[in-house]
C-alpha positions in Angstrom: 13.2 25.6 -9.4 15.5 22.7 -10.3 16.6 22.3 -6.7 13.0 21.9 -5.6 12.3 19.2 -8.2 15.5 17.4 -7.1 14.5 17.5 -3.4 11.1 15.9 -4.3 12.7 13.1 -6.2 15.2 12.5 -3.4 12.4 12.5 -0.8 10.6 9.8 -2.8 13.6 7.5 -2.7 14.5 5.1 0.1 17.0 5.6 2.8 20.7 6.5 2.5 23.1 3.6 2.4 26.7 2.6 3.2 27.9 0.1 0.7 30.9 -2.3 1.0 31.7 -4.6 -1.9 32.1 -7.5 -2.1 30.4 -8.8 0.9 32.5 -11.0 3.2 29.6 -13.5 3.3 26.3 -14.1 1.6 23.5 -14.0 4.1 20.4 -16.2 3.8 16.9 -14.9 3.2 13.6 -16.1 2.0 10.1 -14.6 1.7 7.3 -16.2 3.7 3.8 -14.9 3.0 1.7 -15.3 6.1 -1.6 -16.2 4.7 -3.6 -15.7 7.9 -2.1 -12.2 8.4 -1.9 -11.1 4.8 1.7 -10.0 5.3 5.0 -10.9 3.8 7.9 -11.7 6.2 11.5 -11.7 5.0 13.9 -12.8 7.7 17.6 -12.4 7.0 20.1 -14.9 8.6 22.3 -14.6 10.4 20.8 -11.6 12.0 21.7 -9.4 14.9 19.3 -8.2 17.5 16.6 -5.7 16.6 17.7 -2.1 17.1 15.8 0.1 14.8 13.2 0.4 12.0 12.2 2.5 9.0 8.5 2.4 8.3 6.0 3.3 5.6 2.3 2.5 5.6 3.1 -0.6 3.4 6.6 -1.7 4.6 8.7 -2.1 7.7 12.5 -2.4 7.4 14.2 -3.6 10.7 17.9 -3.3 11.4 20.5 -4.3 14.0 22.7 -1.7 15.7 25.1 -1.5 12.8 22.4 -0.7 10.3 22.3 -4.2 8.7 18.8 -5.2 7.5 17.6 -8.1 9.6 13.9 -8.3 8.7 11.4 -6.9 6.1 7.7 -6.9 6.5 5.1 -5.9 3.9 1.8 -5.0 5.6 -0.1 -4.6 2.4 -2.2 -7.7 1.5 -1.0 -9.6 -1.6 -4.3 -8.9 -3.4 -3.3 -5.2 -3.5 0.2 -5.7 -5.0 0.4 -4.8 -8.6 0.9 -7.9 -10.8 3.7 -7.5 -13.5 3.9 -10.2 -16.1 7.7 -10.3 -16.6 8.9 -9.5 -13.1 12.0 -11.6 -12.2 14.7 -11.3 -9.5 17.5 -9.3 -11.2 20.9 -10.9 -11.6 23.2 -9.0 -9.3 26.8 -9.4 -10.4 28.2 -8.0 -7.1 27.5 -9.0 -3.6 27.5 -6.2 -1.0 27.3 -5.6 2.7 24.9 -2.7 2.8 24.0 -0.7 5.9 21.0 1.6 6.3 22.3 5.0 7.6 18.9 6.2 8.7 16.8 4.8 11.6 13.7 5.2 13.6 11.9 7.1 11.0 9.6 7.0 8.0 10.4 6.0 4.5 8.3 7.2 1.6 5.3 5.2 0.4 6.5 2.3 -1.8 5.2 0.6 -4.9 4.7 -3.1 -4.3 4.9 -5.3 -7.5 4.8 -9.1 -7.8 5.2 -11.8 -10.4 2.0 -13.5 -11.5 3.0 -16.6 -9.5 3.8 -14.5 -6.4 7.4 -15.9 -6.1 9.1 -12.5 -6.7 8.2 -9.1 -5.2 9.7 -5.7 -5.9 9.4 -2.9 -3.3 10.1 0.3 -5.2 10.9 3.7 -3.8 10.4 6.6 -6.2 11.4 6.3 -9.9 15.1 6.8 -10.1 16.6 7.1 -13.6 19.4 4.6 -13.0 20.2 2.1 -10.3 22.8 -0.6 -9.7 21.8 -4.1 -8.4 23.6 -5.7 -5.4 23.0 -9.1 -3.9 22.5 -8.6 -0.2 21.5 -12.2 0.6 20.2 -15.3 -1.0 17.1 -14.3 -2.9 17.4 -10.6 -1.8 18.7 -7.9 -4.1 18.9 -4.1 -3.6 18.7 -1.6 -6.4 20.8 1.4 -5.4 21.0 4.9 -7.0 24.5 6.4 -7.9 24.2 8.6 -4.8 23.8 5.5 -2.6 20.0 5.7 -1.9 17.8 2.6 -1.8 15.7 2.5 -5.1 14.1 -0.9 -4.7 14.2 -4.2 -2.7 13.7 -7.4 -4.6 12.7 -10.6 -2.8 12.6 -14.1 -4.3 11.7 -17.6 -3.3 8.5 -16.5 -1.7 6.3 -19.2 -0.4 2.9 -19.3 1.4 3.1 -20.0 5.1 0.6 -20.5 7.9 1.4 -19.6 11.5 5.1 -19.2 10.5 5.6 -23.0 10.3 7.7 -23.0 7.1 9.7 -20.0 8.4 10.5 -21.9 11.7 11.6 -25.0 9.7 13.8 -22.9 7.5 15.5 -21.2 10.6 16.0 -24.6 12.3 17.7 -26.0 9.1 20.0 -22.9 9.1 20.9 -23.4 12.8 21.6 -27.1 12.2 23.8 -26.4 9.2 25.8 -23.9 11.3 26.2 -26.4 14.1 27.5 -29.0 11.7 30.0 -26.5 10.3 31.4 -26.0 13.9 31.7 -29.5 15.3 34.2 -28.4 17.9 31.6 -26.1 19.5 28.8 -28.8 19.8 
């Protein structure tokens, strides 16, 4: 009977992960709520080419061929996210390079929670008893169970966007900053 209960909890959690700490570099990310589409887009920079996905009815996690997360999309409109009064991006003392070990499949339905001002979102998978927080990118934190499963994704610095204009400006600024860092390649 205990094994059956354990399997159900495990199935409710997110995908299995490969964790390397500390990360060699901190990636950049930001949340852009596409008002006209009622979707949250979270690009992660620099990103590889799209290779695979993990989907639920509410969330899509997209990865490159090494399992690195490159894009998150929440399909559920913001009006349906649960508002939590004291929701804040957790302080993650350790940066990590985390790879998703599963691909082209389904993840369990998630619980989407947001701060009252909509600047922070938590995508929760199941209800694990204990999790460690790792900084994956600027404004992006993963909660991970002791057995290396994704328990939650935290996104900060979310801003409203129309027609992906702010997201395009943000990406352009990142490309310009990279070009300035490599003057010999310009």
